[in-house]
C-alpha positions, 0 to 999 in steps of 0.5 A: 500500500505504501508503494502505491501511495508513493507512486501516486505522489511521484506522478503528481509531482511529475505532472506539476513539474512538467506543467510549470517547467514547460508551459504545456497545456494541461490536455497535452500533459494529461495525454502523456500520462494517459490521464483525463484532463480533469484529473490532471487539472485536479492534481495540479490545483491541489498540489499547488494549493498545498505548496502555497498554503504554508506561504500564504496560510491558506486552509 
């Protein structure tokens, strides 16, 4: 179970890193990971919100 969670976290990090570094559209990144664009959008939004929460004290 732990390996599966770590795999999901790794993929989420890769998606966010690719979106931020390349400026590709979310649909093209989603296609490269064989995910739906809404799934990629949710991963990106949730990950960025968590990253910025400590800086801006968001909940």
